[in-house]
N, C-alpha and C positions, 0 to 999 in steps of 0.2 A: 597563468594556469589557474590561480587564484579565481580571476573573475569568471573563467571558462566553466570553473567547477561550481561557483554560485549560481550562474545562469541555468546549469543543470538541475542544481538542486532547486532552485525556483521552478523551473519548469515541473519537476516532479511534485514539487507543494501544490503548486496551482492545479495540475490534473488531477491529484487527489481529492481536492477540495471541490473540483466539478464533478468527480464521481460520486462523492459524498452527497453533494446538494441533489444530484439525479435520485441518488438511491433513497433519500430522503422523502424526494418529491414523490417517487413510485410507492414507499410505504406509506405516505398519507393518503395517496388515492386509493390503495388497496384498504386502509383502515376504513376511510370514507364508505367505500361500496360496502364493506362487510357490515358497518353500524346500518347502513341503509337496508341492507339485505335483513339483517336482525328485526329492525323495527317493522319492515314491511311483512317480515313473518308473524311476528306478533301480533300486528293489526289485523292481517288477514286470518290468523287462527284464532284470534279472539272472535271475529265477526262472523265467520264460515264456520268454525266448528260446532257453534250451537246448532244454526240451520242444517248442516250436513247429520250431524248426529240424530236431529229430529227426523229427518227424511229418512236416514238409514234405518233408524228404530221401528218405523212403520213397515219396513221390508226385512229386517234382520234382527236377531236377538239383540240386545244391549251389549253383550259382550263382543259380539261380532262387529256390530257398528264401531264400537270405540277402536277396535284393531284395525278397521279400516281408515277410520278417521287419522289414527296415529300414522300408518302409512303414508296417507297423503301430506300430512305434516312435514314428516322426514324427507320425502321428496322434494316440497318446494324449498325446506332449508338447504340441502345438497345443491340444487340448481343455483341459487345465490351465492352459495360457498365457492362454487367452481368459476363464477364469472368473476369474484373477487380474488381468486387466487391465480386469474391468467392476466394480470397486470404487467406490463415489460417496461424496462426502462428505456426502449427505442434504439434505433439506430446509430445516436450521437454517442451512446457509451462506448461502442465498438472503438470508433476513433480516438476518445479519451482513453480508453484501455492502451492501444497501441502506443500514444504518447508516453502515457505512464511508463510502458514496458520500456520504451527507447531511453528515456530518462533514467531508468533504473540500470540499465546496461551501461550507460554513459558513465553514472557515478560510479558504479562498480569498478569500470576500467580505471577510472581516475584513481580509485583506491587502492587498487592493484598497483598501479604506478607508484603512489606514494609508498607503498609498501615495501616495494622492490628499491626505492632509494634509501628508506631509513635500513633497508639489509645491507645494502653496499655501503652506506655509511658505518655500521657497525662492522663488517668486514674491514673497511680500512683502518678503522680504530683498534681492532685486534692486531692487526698487522703492523701498526706503529708501536703497540703497546709491545709485541714481541721484539720489535726491534731494539726499542729502548731497555728491555728486561736484557738482552742479549749484551748489550754495552754495559749494563751495570754489572753484570757477572764477568766483565772481563774476555768476552767473547768477541774481538775485533773483527772477524768475519761477518758479523752483522752490520759493520758500518756500509758495507755496500748495498745492505738492504735498506737502510736509512737514506742514501742519495736521494731517492725520488721525492720523499718527505722533506728534505731540508731545501730542495729544488722548489718545491711546491711554496713552502713558506717565503722562501726569497722572492720568487715572482708575485706572491700577493704583497709582499711588502714594497717592492717596486711599484706595482699598479696604484698602491695608497699612497705612496711619494708623489708620484705622476697625478694622481687626482687632487692631490693637495696643492701641486704646485699650479695645475690649471684653474684652480679657483681664485689664486691670487692674483 
């Protein structure tokens, strides 16, 4: 069980690492396109703003010309920001997420099994403790309850002796 659990845990770790790398790659591309968008907007605005403003001033008042130019600048910035925000991790992320979810399910199932075994062991200890307490308090009816415990100890001792005899 230990090797099986380790394999499931390794699968979970590998899928998480792969998803993390994909997410970082996506964030890197997103950051690059955002930076390019900002540089393009700044360069375009710096070169075009003066030209457009001078053209608009000949047709409109300086206040209206500045408003029109500001609206154009915001529209250009919005276009590039939308392009930058539409980056996706791709189809490989879905399969990696399925592997991760499967690994989590398997690890959870194994942990539930271990939890059940610990609970069973704890219950066994409580039963033995209760039997011993009954004997110590002169309640001999509990001797029958200790019989399975004694049989288990004797069987374990017998197996140990057989194992030692087989080694010699």
